[in-house]
C-alpha positions as CSV (number, residue, x, y, z in Angstrom):
1,Y,26.1,-1.2,3.3
2,T,22.9,-3.1,4.9
3,N,20.1,-4.9,3.3
4,A,17.1,-4.3,5.8
5,M,16.9,-2.9,9.1
6,M,14.9,-2.3,12.3
7,D,14.8,-0.6,15.7
8,I,14.6,-3.5,18.3
9,S,11.9,-2.2,20.0
10,D,10.2,-5.5,21.3
11,G,13.2,-7.8,22.0
12,V,15.5,-9.5,19.0
13,A,13.3,-13.1,18.9
14,L,10.5,-10.7,18.3
15,D,11.9,-8.4,15.9
16,L,14.3,-10.5,13.8
17,K,11.0,-12.7,13.3
18,R,9.4,-10.2,12.1
19,M,12.6,-9.5,9.4
20,I,12.9,-12.7,8.3
21,V,9.0,-13.2,7.6
22,E,9.6,-10.1,5.4
23,S,12.4,-11.5,3.8
24,E,11.3,-14.7,3.2
25,L,14.7,-16.0,5.2
26,G,15.6,-17.8,7.6
27,A,18.0,-17.1,10.5
28,E,20.8,-18.6,13.0
29,V,21.3,-16.4,15.9
30,D,24.4,-16.9,18.4
31,V,23.3,-16.1,21.8
32,N,26.7,-15.8,23.0
33,K,27.5,-12.7,20.6
34,L,24.3,-10.7,21.8
35,P,25.7,-7.8,23.6
36,L,24.4,-7.7,26.9
37,R,23.9,-4.5,28.9
38,D,24.6,-4.9,33.2
39,G,22.9,-7.5,34.8
40,A,20.9,-9.1,31.4
41,D,21.1,-12.6,30.5
42,F,20.6,-14.0,27.1
43,K,16.9,-14.6,27.5
44,M,16.9,-10.9,28.4
45,A,18.9,-9.6,25.3
46,L,16.6,-11.9,22.9
47,T,12.9,-10.9,24.6
48,D,14.0,-7.5,26.2
49,G,11.6,-4.6,25.2
50,E,12.2,-0.8,24.3
51,D,16.7,-1.6,23.5
52,Y,17.1,1.0,21.6
53,E,19.3,-1.4,19.4
54,L,19.1,-1.8,15.8
55,L,19.2,-5.1,13.9
56,F,20.2,-5.0,10.5
57,S,21.6,-6.8,7.6
58,V,24.8,-6.4,5.5
59,S,25.5,-9.1,2.8
60,P,28.7,-11.3,3.6
61,E,30.7,-9.4,0.3
62,L,30.3,-6.4,1.9
63,E,30.9,-7.8,6.1
64,S,34.3,-7.2,6.2
65,E,34.3,-3.4,4.4
66,L,31.7,-2.4,7.4
67,L,33.9,-3.3,10.0
68,L,37.0,-1.7,8.5
69,N,35.0,1.9,8.1
70,W,32.3,1.8,10.9
71,P,32.4,5.6,11.2
72,F,30.8,5.3,15.1
73,K,33.6,4.6,16.9
74,Y,31.7,5.0,20.4
75,V,28.6,2.4,19.0
76,K,29.6,-1.3,19.6
77,L,28.9,-3.2,16.0
78,S,27.9,-7.2,16.9
79,K,27.2,-9.9,14.5
80,I,25.1,-12.1,16.3
81,G,24.7,-14.2,13.0
82,H,23.6,-14.7,9.8
83,F,20.5,-15.0,7.6
84,T,20.0,-18.7,5.9
85,N,17.8,-19.9,3.0
86,D,16.0,-22.3,5.1
87,K,12.7,-20.1,4.8
88,F,11.2,-18.7,8.0
89,N,13.3,-20.9,10.1
90,L,14.9,-18.7,13.5
91,V,17.3,-20.8,15.7
92,Y,19.4,-19.9,18.4
93,F,22.5,-21.2,19.3
94,D,24.0,-21.4,22.8
95,D,27.5,-23.0,22.2
96,V,26.0,-26.4,20.7
97,E,22.6,-26.4,22.2
98,M,19.6,-24.4,20.5
99,M,17.9,-22.5,21.7
100,S,14.9,-21.7,19.8
101,D,12.2,-23.7,22.3
102,K,13.4,-22.0,25.6
103,I,12.2,-18.2,24.7
104,N,9.5,-16.3,24.3
105,N,8.1,-14.0,21.3
106,G,9.5,-11.2,23.2
107,F,7.9,-7.9,24.6
108,D,4.7,-7.7,25.4
109,H,3.0,-4.0,25.2
110,F,-1.1,-5.8,25.9
111,C,0.6,-7.5,29.7
């Protein structure tokens, strides 16, 4: 089903940037659809490291089939956005407000 997959060890923001650079695509993310751990907000979900989650892409034609056949009943599957042909452009939306200028680049291992 998947076209690309990576672990989110440096936060969604940084790891998704890496994915769009490698794929030469853009992406739009609805921050309201990000899974949040207890006590977290959308900024933490985008920028905290070591979340032990996977970020992957599925072609639109296979999305419904994947949702129907998701084999891991105890693992939540969340669609947080989609890829675009707008090369290297990463946009975050919170309802109608664009958020891309309000977050940092992700977890920094060299603090």
